[in-house]
Backbone bond lengths (Angstrom), bond angles and torsions (degrees), N, CA, C in turn:
res aa  C-N    CA-C-N  psi(-1)  N-CA   C-N-CA  omega(-1)  CA-C   N-CA-C  phi
1 X - - - 1.456 - - 1.532 111.02 -
2 X 1.333 116.44 -41.65 1.465 120.89 179.68 1.523 110.45 -58.28
3 X 1.342 116.78 -47.10 1.455 120.07 -178.18 1.528 111.07 -64.88
4 X 1.325 117.34 -39.93 1.463 121.10 -179.82 1.534 110.65 -62.52
5 X 1.326 116.94 -42.40 1.461 120.92 179.10 1.533 110.34 -63.73
6 X 1.327 116.47 -42.42 1.459 120.64 179.45 1.530 110.74 -67.21
7 X 1.322 117.70 -38.80 1.460 120.87 176.40 1.525 110.73 -58.45
8 X 1.335 116.55 -46.43 1.471 120.70 179.18 1.524 111.42 -62.71
9 X 1.320 116.42 -41.27 1.461 121.82 179.89 1.537 110.25 -61.52
10 X 1.322 116.61 -42.09 1.460 120.82 -179.66 1.529 111.57 -70.92
11 X 1.320 116.50 -45.45 1.467 120.22 -176.35 1.527 112.45 -65.55
12 X 1.317 117.25 -21.37 1.466 120.77 177.56 1.525 111.60 -75.24
13 X 1.334 117.35 -11.20 1.462 120.88 -174.92 1.525 113.08 -122.03
14 X 1.328 117.19 31.68 1.457 119.69 179.57 1.530 111.47 -128.49
15 X 1.305 114.30 159.08 1.463 122.97 166.98 1.523 105.59 -124.63
16 X 1.327 116.87 127.49 1.459 120.56 179.64 1.523 108.78 -87.39
17 X 1.333 115.43 123.79 1.459 121.63 178.03 1.526 108.67 -83.16
18 X 1.339 118.26 115.82 1.467 120.21 -173.88 1.533 114.60 -63.52
19 X 1.331 117.63 -30.45 1.465 119.47 -177.60 1.527 113.16 -78.27
20 X 1.330 118.25 -29.64 1.472 121.49 -176.97 1.525 113.39 -113.51
21 X 1.326 116.98 -14.53 1.465 123.28 -173.62 1.533 111.91 64.84
22 X 1.333 117.27 16.11 1.463 120.38 174.42 1.520 108.69 -69.82
23 X 1.328 115.53 138.60 1.456 121.77 172.39 1.524 105.37 -94.93
24 X 1.315 118.63 94.65 1.459 121.26 -174.58 1.521 111.48 -80.34
25 X 1.298 114.81 124.97 1.460 123.75 -178.70 1.516 110.16 -67.00
26 X 1.334 116.34 131.17 1.458 122.53 -179.18 1.528 112.10 -114.09
27 X 1.320 116.60 4.88 1.463 120.65 179.66 1.518 111.04 -88.62
28 X 1.309 115.52 -152.10 1.463 121.83 -177.29 1.525 110.39 -63.52
29 X 1.339 115.78 142.39 1.458 121.82 -179.64 1.521 108.74 -123.62
30 X 1.322 116.03 133.85 1.464 121.26 -178.96 1.523 110.38 -77.58
31 X 1.322 116.49 171.46 1.465 121.80 178.06 1.523 111.85 -62.07
32 X 1.332 117.18 -24.27 1.467 121.11 179.96 1.529 112.14 -83.10
33 X 1.335 117.00 -1.32 1.456 120.71 178.23 1.511 114.83 86.78
34 X 1.312 116.74 13.79 1.468 121.59 178.81 1.521 109.28 -106.63
35 X 1.317 115.20 149.81 1.451 119.37 176.36 1.519 111.20 -68.87
36 X 1.326 115.62 152.50 1.462 119.42 174.56 1.517 108.55 -145.77
37 X 1.328 114.08 154.28 1.455 120.48 -175.27 1.524 109.10 -152.50
38 X 1.314 115.63 147.10 1.459 120.40 173.84 1.523 107.49 -90.96
39 X 1.327 116.25 127.03 1.461 120.67 179.73 1.517 109.62 -120.75
40 X 1.313 114.39 156.30 1.461 120.72 176.78 1.517 107.52 -108.28
41 X 1.332 115.77 124.67 1.456 121.12 178.41 1.520 110.17 -73.71
42 X 1.325 115.35 167.84 1.459 120.00 -179.98 1.526 112.16 -60.36
43 X 1.342 116.69 -26.90 1.472 119.65 179.76 1.523 112.61 -84.68
44 X 1.353 117.08 1.01 1.455 121.00 175.64 1.516 115.05 96.59
45 X 1.334 118.07 -8.94 1.461 120.13 178.74 1.535 109.51 -77.57
46 X 1.327 116.29 150.14 1.462 120.29 178.18 1.520 109.66 -112.57
47 X 1.331 114.04 150.99 1.467 119.89 177.36 1.514 108.41 -156.44
48 X 1.314 116.05 156.64 1.454 121.77 177.03 1.521 108.50 -95.81
49 X 1.326 115.55 130.28 1.461 121.74 179.06 1.519 108.82 -133.18
50 X 1.313 116.01 165.97 1.457 119.01 175.09 1.523 108.89 -68.77
51 X 1.316 115.92 152.15 1.464 120.19 -179.96 1.524 110.57 -63.33
52 X 1.342 117.26 -35.22 1.464 118.94 178.29 1.524 111.82 -67.88
53 X 1.333 117.61 -36.82 1.464 120.27 175.16 1.533 110.52 -64.07
54 X 1.328 116.48 -43.80 1.463 120.79 179.24 1.528 110.56 -60.89
55 X 1.330 116.86 -41.81 1.460 120.54 179.33 1.520 110.78 -65.15
56 X 1.308 116.49 -42.57 1.472 119.71 178.22 1.519 109.91 -60.39
57 X 1.327 116.80 -46.39 1.467 121.17 179.37 1.531 111.57 -61.17
58 X 1.324 116.65 -40.20 1.464 121.40 -175.41 1.520 113.24 -74.83
59 X 1.320 117.33 -38.74 1.463 120.36 -171.09 1.526 114.40 -107.54
60 X 1.329 117.82 -20.61 1.464 120.17 -176.37 1.522 111.52 -116.58
61 X 1.342 116.94 -54.66 1.459 119.98 179.72 1.514 111.16 148.92
62 X 1.303 114.88 -162.58 1.464 121.94 -175.84 1.529 111.09 -63.51
63 X 1.315 115.16 149.33 1.462 121.95 176.31 1.529 106.90 -97.68
64 X 1.333 117.11 117.67 1.468 118.90 -178.49 1.531 112.15 -62.54
65 X 1.314 115.69 154.28 1.465 121.10 176.70 1.524 109.47 -59.52
66 X 1.314 116.06 150.03 1.464 124.47 178.01 1.524 113.24 60.61
67 X 1.336 115.74 35.27 1.462 120.15 174.28 1.525 109.66 -134.53
68 X 1.317 115.31 154.56 1.462 122.82 174.88 1.518 108.29 -118.49
69 X 1.333 116.37 148.15 1.457 121.54 173.41 1.528 107.17 -92.80
70 X 1.327 116.26 126.06 1.465 122.04 -179.04 1.524 109.61 -126.65
71 X 1.329 115.76 151.05 1.462 121.86 177.42 1.528 109.40 -86.82
72 X 1.328 116.94 121.91 1.468 120.76 178.56 1.526 111.16 -71.11
73 X 1.332 117.74 -20.80 1.465 122.47 -179.13 1.521 112.47 -82.09
74 X 1.338 117.53 -14.82 1.458 121.23 -179.47 1.519 114.78 85.03
75 X 1.326 117.97 -0.82 1.462 122.32 179.91 1.527 108.70 -90.20
76 X 1.320 117.67 111.21 1.468 121.64 -176.58 1.519 114.05 -61.40
77 X 1.325 117.81 -21.35 1.463 121.04 -179.54 1.524 112.99 -97.19
78 X 1.324 117.57 0.41 1.466 121.03 -178.14 1.524 110.41 -78.40
79 X 1.355 115.41 132.38 1.464 120.14 176.09 1.528 111.10 -124.51
80 X 1.339 117.37 17.67 1.458 120.84 176.99 1.527 108.06 -63.35
81 X 1.343 118.16 120.77 1.463 119.79 -177.68 1.525 113.15 -58.90
82 X 1.336 117.60 -25.60 1.464 120.33 177.43 1.527 112.05 -72.48
83 X 1.323 117.32 -14.47 1.465 122.23 179.34 1.532 112.18 -102.95
84 X 1.324 117.90 5.09 1.463 120.96 -175.89 1.526 110.84 -103.17
85 X 1.322 115.06 132.47 1.465 122.97 177.52 1.519 109.04 -128.01
86 X 1.317 115.46 157.62 1.453 120.70 174.99 1.524 109.29 -96.84
87 X 1.320 115.91 140.03 1.453 122.46 176.72 1.523 107.89 -122.07
88 X 1.310 116.57 124.03 1.467 120.80 -179.94 1.521 109.74 -74.94
89 X 1.324 114.58 139.43 1.463 120.76 175.29 1.523 108.34 -88.22
90 X 1.315 117.38 147.84 1.479 119.81 179.59 1.516 112.08 -66.78
């Protein structure tokens, strides 16, 4: 249920680009040019995360420790789960 609610929340704030299939984030944008969103965890706590992290959590699953979610398409506002990859931190 948590993931379904988050999926709906994310999909309400995107525009799909027909040429790239990028899901461009239309919500709040950080100073670094990335989307961000406040989410509520299953335990009821809220936190602000990047839109790409929220999309990964909603459509794919947990983000392992010491990894970053990156867009394979190069579009900082893209949250299409098919364009998201994990990058290990050193």
